[in-house]
C-alpha positions as a Markdown table, in Angstrom:
| # | Residue | x | y | z |
|---|---|---|---|---|
| 1 | Met | 10.0 | -2.2 | -16.2 |
| 2 | Glu | 10.1 | 0.0 | -13.1 |
| 3 | Ile | 9.3 | -1.5 | -9.7 |
| 4 | Ile | 7.6 | 1.0 | -7.4 |
| 5 | Pro | 7.0 | -0.1 | -3.9 |
| 6 | Ala | 4.1 | 1.5 | -2.0 |
| 7 | Ile | 3.9 | 2.9 | 1.5 |
| 8 | Asp | 0.4 | 3.9 | 2.7 |
| 9 | Ile | 0.3 | 6.2 | 5.8 |
| 10 | Ile | -2.2 | 6.5 | 8.6 |
| 11 | Asp | -1.2 | 8.3 | 11.8 |
| 12 | Gly | 2.4 | 8.4 | 10.5 |
| 13 | Lys | 2.6 | 4.6 | 10.4 |
| 14 | Cys | 3.0 | 2.3 | 7.4 |
| 15 | Val | -0.3 | 0.4 | 6.9 |
| 16 | Arg | -2.2 | -1.5 | 4.2 |
| 17 | Leu | -6.0 | -1.5 | 3.6 |
| 18 | Thr | -8.0 | -4.2 | 1.9 |
| 19 | Gln | -10.2 | -2.8 | -0.9 |
| 20 | Gly | -9.7 | 0.7 | 0.4 |
| 21 | Asp | -11.6 | -0.1 | 3.6 |
| 22 | Tyr | -10.2 | 1.8 | 6.6 |
| 23 | Ala | -11.9 | -0.8 | 8.9 |
| 24 | Gln | -9.6 | -3.4 | 7.3 |
| 25 | Lys | -6.4 | -1.8 | 8.3 |
| 26 | Lys | -3.1 | -3.6 | 9.1 |
| 27 | Ile | -0.1 | -1.8 | 10.6 |
| 28 | Tyr | 3.2 | -3.1 | 9.1 |
| 29 | Asn | 5.7 | -0.8 | 10.6 |
| 30 | Glu | 5.5 | 2.2 | 13.0 |
| 31 | Asn | 8.4 | 3.8 | 11.1 |
| 32 | Pro | 7.9 | 4.4 | 7.4 |
| 33 | Leu | 11.5 | 5.7 | 7.0 |
| 34 | Glu | 12.8 | 2.3 | 8.0 |
| 35 | Val | 10.7 | 0.7 | 5.3 |
| 36 | Ala | 11.7 | 3.3 | 2.7 |
| 37 | Met | 15.4 | 2.7 | 3.5 |
| 38 | Glu | 15.0 | -1.1 | 3.0 |
| 39 | Phe | 13.6 | -0.4 | -0.4 |
| 40 | Glu | 16.5 | 1.9 | -1.3 |
| 41 | Asp | 19.0 | -0.6 | 0.1 |
| 42 | Ala | 17.5 | -3.2 | -2.3 |
| 43 | Gly | 18.4 | -0.8 | -5.2 |
| 44 | Leu | 14.8 | 0.4 | -5.9 |
| 45 | Lys | 14.6 | 4.0 | -7.1 |
| 46 | Arg | 11.0 | 5.0 | -6.7 |
| 47 | Leu | 8.4 | 5.1 | -4.0 |
| 48 | His | 4.6 | 5.5 | -4.2 |
| 49 | Leu | 3.6 | 7.3 | -1.0 |
| 50 | Val | -0.1 | 7.5 | -0.1 |
| 51 | Asp | -1.5 | 9.7 | 2.6 |
| 52 | Leu | -4.6 | 7.8 | 3.6 |
| 53 | Asp | -5.5 | 10.3 | 6.4 |
| 54 | Gly | -5.3 | 13.0 | 3.7 |
| 55 | Ala | -7.5 | 11.0 | 1.3 |
| 56 | Lys | -10.1 | 10.7 | 4.0 |
| 57 | Ala | -9.9 | 14.4 | 5.2 |
| 58 | Gly | -9.7 | 15.9 | 1.7 |
| 59 | Ala | -6.5 | 17.7 | 2.5 |
| 60 | Val | -2.8 | 16.7 | 2.8 |
| 61 | Lys | -2.1 | 15.5 | 6.3 |
| 62 | Asn | 1.2 | 13.4 | 6.4 |
| 63 | Trp | 3.5 | 15.8 | 4.6 |
| 64 | Lys | 5.9 | 15.5 | 7.5 |
| 65 | Val | 6.4 | 11.9 | 6.6 |
| 66 | Leu | 7.1 | 12.9 | 3.0 |
| 67 | Glu | 9.6 | 15.5 | 4.1 |
| 68 | Arg | 11.4 | 12.9 | 6.3 |
| 69 | Leu | 11.5 | 10.3 | 3.6 |
| 70 | Ala | 12.6 | 12.8 | 0.8 |
| 71 | Gly | 15.3 | 14.2 | 3.1 |
| 72 | Lys | 16.7 | 10.9 | 4.3 |
| 73 | Thr | 16.6 | 8.8 | 1.1 |
| 74 | Gly | 17.4 | 9.4 | -2.6 |
| 75 | Leu | 14.1 | 7.8 | -3.7 |
| 76 | Val | 12.0 | 9.5 | -6.4 |
| 77 | Ile | 8.7 | 9.9 | -4.5 |
| 78 | Asp | 5.3 | 10.4 | -5.9 |
| 79 | Phe | 2.9 | 11.5 | -3.2 |
| 80 | Gly | -0.9 | 11.3 | -3.2 |
| 81 | Gly | -3.9 | 11.5 | -1.0 |
| 82 | Gly | -5.9 | 14.6 | -0.2 |
| 83 | Ile | -4.5 | 16.9 | -2.9 |
| 84 | Lys | -7.5 | 19.1 | -3.6 |
| 85 | Thr | -6.2 | 22.6 | -3.7 |
| 86 | Glu | -3.2 | 24.5 | -5.1 |
| 87 | Gly | -2.0 | 24.9 | -1.5 |
| 88 | Asp | -1.9 | 21.1 | -1.2 |
| 89 | Val | 0.1 | 20.9 | -4.4 |
| 90 | Asn | 2.6 | 23.4 | -3.0 |
| 91 | Ile | 3.0 | 21.5 | 0.2 |
| 92 | Val | 3.6 | 18.3 | -1.6 |
| 93 | Phe | 6.3 | 19.8 | -3.8 |
| 94 | Ser | 7.9 | 21.8 | -1.1 |
| 95 | Ser | 8.1 | 18.7 | 1.1 |
| 96 | Gly | 10.2 | 16.9 | -1.4 |
| 97 | Ala | 7.9 | 14.9 | -3.7 |
| 98 | Ala | 9.1 | 14.6 | -7.3 |
| 99 | Leu | 5.6 | 14.0 | -8.5 |
| 100 | Ala | 2.1 | 14.8 | -7.2 |
| 101 | Thr | -0.4 | 11.9 | -7.6 |
| 102 | Ile | -3.8 | 13.1 | -8.7 |
| 103 | Gly | -6.9 | 11.0 | -8.9 |
| 104 | Ser | -10.4 | 12.2 | -7.9 |
| 105 | Ile | -9.7 | 15.9 | -8.7 |
| 106 | Ala | -9.0 | 15.0 | -12.3 |
| 107 | Val | -12.3 | 13.2 | -12.4 |
| 108 | Lys | -14.4 | 15.8 | -10.6 |
| 109 | Asn | -12.7 | 19.1 | -11.6 |
| 110 | Gly | -10.7 | 18.6 | -14.8 |
| 111 | Pro | -10.1 | 22.3 | -15.4 |
| 112 | Leu | -8.5 | 22.8 | -12.0 |
| 113 | Phe | -6.1 | 19.8 | -12.7 |
| 114 | Val | -5.3 | 21.2 | -16.2 |
| 115 | Ser | -4.4 | 24.6 | -14.6 |
| 116 | Trp | -1.9 | 22.8 | -12.3 |
| 117 | Leu | -0.5 | 21.0 | -15.3 |
| 118 | Glu | 0.0 | 24.3 | -17.0 |
| 119 | Glu | 1.5 | 26.0 | -14.0 |
| 120 | Tyr | 3.9 | 23.3 | -12.7 |
| 121 | Gly | 4.5 | 21.2 | -15.8 |
| 122 | Ala | 2.7 | 18.0 | -16.8 |
| 123 | Glu | 5.8 | 16.0 | -16.0 |
| 124 | Lys | 5.3 | 16.8 | -12.3 |
| 125 | Phe | 2.1 | 14.8 | -12.1 |
| 126 | Leu | 1.2 | 11.1 | -11.9 |
| 127 | Leu | -2.4 | 10.6 | -12.9 |
| 128 | Gly | -4.2 | 7.8 | -11.0 |
| 129 | Ala | -7.2 | 6.0 | -12.5 |
| 130 | Asp | -9.2 | 3.8 | -10.2 |
| 131 | Val | -11.3 | 1.5 | -12.3 |
| 132 | Arg | -14.2 | -0.9 | -12.0 |
| 133 | Asp | -15.4 | -2.8 | -15.1 |
| 134 | Glu | -13.4 | -0.3 | -17.3 |
| 135 | Lys | -15.2 | 2.7 | -15.8 |
| 136 | Ile | -13.6 | 5.3 | -13.5 |
| 137 | Ala | -14.4 | 4.9 | -9.8 |
| 138 | Val | -14.1 | 7.8 | -7.2 |
| 139 | Gly | -14.8 | 8.6 | -3.6 |
| 140 | Gly | -12.8 | 5.9 | -1.9 |
| 141 | Trp | -14.0 | 3.6 | -4.7 |
| 142 | Leu | -17.6 | 3.8 | -3.4 |
| 143 | Glu | -18.9 | 5.5 | -6.6 |
| 144 | Thr | -18.4 | 4.2 | -10.1 |
| 145 | Thr | -18.9 | 6.9 | -12.8 |
| 146 | Asp | -20.0 | 6.3 | -16.4 |
| 147 | Arg | -16.6 | 7.5 | -17.8 |
| 148 | Trp | -14.6 | 4.9 | -19.7 |
| 149 | Val | -11.0 | 4.7 | -18.5 |
| 150 | Tyr | -9.8 | 5.0 | -22.1 |
| 151 | Asp | -11.6 | 8.4 | -22.6 |
| 152 | Phe | -10.3 | 9.6 | -19.3 |
| 153 | Ile | -6.6 | 8.7 | -20.1 |
| 154 | Gln | -7.0 | 10.2 | -23.7 |
| 155 | Glu | -8.3 | 13.5 | -22.3 |
| 156 | Phe | -5.3 | 14.1 | -20.1 |
| 157 | Leu | -2.7 | 12.7 | -22.5 |
| 158 | Glu | -3.8 | 15.5 | -24.8 |
| 159 | Lys | -3.0 | 17.9 | -21.9 |
| 160 | Gly | 0.6 | 16.6 | -21.6 |
| 161 | Val | 0.3 | 13.9 | -18.9 |
| 162 | Ser | 2.8 | 11.1 | -19.6 |
| 163 | Gln | 2.5 | 8.9 | -16.6 |
| 164 | Val | -0.7 | 7.1 | -15.5 |
| 165 | Phe | -1.2 | 4.3 | -13.0 |
| 166 | Cys | -4.4 | 2.3 | -13.0 |
| 167 | Thr | -5.9 | 0.3 | -10.1 |
| 168 | Asp | -8.6 | -2.2 | -10.6 |
| 169 | Val | -10.5 | -1.6 | -7.4 |
| 170 | Ser | -12.0 | -5.1 | -7.5 |
| 171 | Lys | -8.5 | -6.6 | -7.2 |
| 172 | Asp | -6.7 | -4.2 | -4.8 |
| 173 | Gly | -5.4 | -5.6 | -1.5 |
| 174 | Leu | -6.7 | -9.1 | -2.2 |
| 175 | Leu | -3.5 | -10.7 | -3.5 |
| 176 | Gln | -5.4 | -12.4 | -6.3 |
| 177 | Gly | -3.4 | -11.2 | -9.3 |
| 178 | Pro | -3.6 | -8.1 | -11.4 |
| 179 | Ser | -6.0 | -7.2 | -14.3 |
| 180 | Leu | -3.8 | -8.3 | -17.1 |
| 181 | Glu | -6.5 | -8.0 | -19.8 |
| 182 | Leu | -7.4 | -4.4 | -18.8 |
| 183 | Tyr | -3.7 | -3.4 | -18.7 |
| 184 | Lys | -3.0 | -5.0 | -22.1 |
| 185 | Asn | -5.9 | -3.0 | -23.6 |
| 186 | Ile | -4.6 | 0.3 | -22.1 |
| 187 | Val | -1.0 | -0.3 | -23.3 |
| 188 | Gly | -2.4 | -1.3 | -26.7 |
| 189 | Lys | -4.4 | 1.8 | -27.1 |
| 190 | Phe | -1.7 | 4.2 | -25.7 |
| 191 | Pro | 1.7 | 2.8 | -26.8 |
| 192 | Ser | 3.5 | 6.1 | -25.9 |
| 193 | Leu | 2.1 | 6.2 | -22.4 |
| 194 | His | 4.4 | 5.4 | -19.3 |
| 195 | Phe | 1.8 | 3.1 | -17.9 |
| 196 | Ile | 2.0 | 1.7 | -14.4 |
| 197 | Ala | 0.0 | -1.2 | -13.1 |
| 198 | Ser | -1.4 | -1.2 | -9.6 |
| 199 | Gly | -3.5 | -3.5 | -7.5 |
| 200 | Gly | -3.7 | -7.3 | -7.1 |
| 201 | Val | 0.0 | -8.1 | -7.5 |
| 202 | Ser | 0.5 | -11.3 | -5.5 |
| 203 | Ser | 3.6 | -13.0 | -6.7 |
| 204 | Phe | 6.8 | -12.4 | -8.7 |
| 205 | Asp | 5.1 | -14.3 | -11.6 |
| 206 | Asp | 2.5 | -11.5 | -11.7 |
| 207 | Val | 5.4 | -9.0 | -12.1 |
| 208 | Leu | 6.8 | -11.0 | -15.1 |
| 209 | Gln | 3.3 | -11.1 | -16.7 |
| 210 | Leu | 2.9 | -7.4 | -16.3 |
| 211 | Glu | 6.2 | -6.8 | -18.0 |
| 212 | Glu | 5.1 | -9.2 | -20.8 |
| 213 | Val | 1.9 | -7.2 | -21.5 |
| 214 | Gly | 4.0 | -4.0 | -21.8 |
| 215 | Cys | 3.6 | -2.1 | -18.6 |
| 216 | Ser | 6.3 | 0.5 | -17.9 |
| 217 | Gly | 6.0 | 0.1 | -14.2 |
| 218 | Val | 4.2 | -1.7 | -11.4 |
| 219 | Ile | 3.2 | -0.5 | -7.9 |
| 220 | Ile | 3.6 | -3.3 | -5.3 |
| 221 | Gly | 2.4 | -3.0 | -1.8 |
| 222 | Lys | 0.8 | -5.8 | 0.2 |
| 223 | Ala | 2.7 | -8.6 | -1.6 |
| 224 | Ile | 6.0 | -7.2 | -0.3 |
| 225 | Tyr | 4.7 | -6.7 | 3.2 |
| 226 | Glu | 3.1 | -10.2 | 3.4 |
| 227 | Gly | 6.3 | -11.8 | 2.1 |
| 228 | Arg | 4.8 | -13.0 | -1.2 |
| 229 | Ile | 7.5 | -11.1 | -3.1 |
| 230 | Ser | 11.0 | -10.6 | -1.6 |
| 231 | Leu | 13.1 | -7.5 | -2.2 |
| 232 | Asn | 15.8 | -9.9 | -3.3 |
| 233 | Gln | 13.6 | -11.0 | -6.2 |
| 234 | Leu | 13.0 | -7.3 | -7.2 |
| 235 | Lys | 16.7 | -6.5 | -7.3 |
| 236 | Ser | 17.0 | -7.8 | -10.8 |
| 237 | Tyr | 14.9 | -4.7 | -11.8 |
| 238 | Ala | 16.9 | -2.3 | -9.8 |
| 239 | Asp | 19.6 | -1.6 | -12.3 |
């Protein structure tokens, strides 16, 4: 199983939110490159980089941070937050991201996302599904749609998407454990999918349980920053 540490960016700084609430922001480091290099030194290979300013503005904002991290580390970076136009997609790839992370656009404008899959190649995209009660949530998690997460994943699997990460928004940032049942169901329905769990991871034990239910990867943020999981513990996954 692949360990994917997360760095969330506001004003160029490494932060974490609780439940996607910008009012509940905690700054962990003024220098994201320092954090990324620590991850790389621990032997981790990937990074989930989120532009929270971009997500709020609806356009990519922190591409300079991406450029710096991609230029100064060998991490395979997926970058999301504010990717709404083809111009945004171009900025993300030209700034060094290996994958563009797409969430709300896939929900709100499926044909546009499909056109990007066709133009750039489906392997260049990581599809994000924010979920509440097995339904897709959008708009900074404020709005729950009536689309089942399983239908959503199926639709884009048929278009060539091979990597999906899923965040249970009721768990995110609370350090109360991940949604094992939900993830077990998704992995069971889509055995060929490179499925990445996200949200709620609070201990190394959670990581072991996610591996047990068959997840291909896990995104870990707050648990690392709060010292609940040490980089030392994650080294066993780094080879």
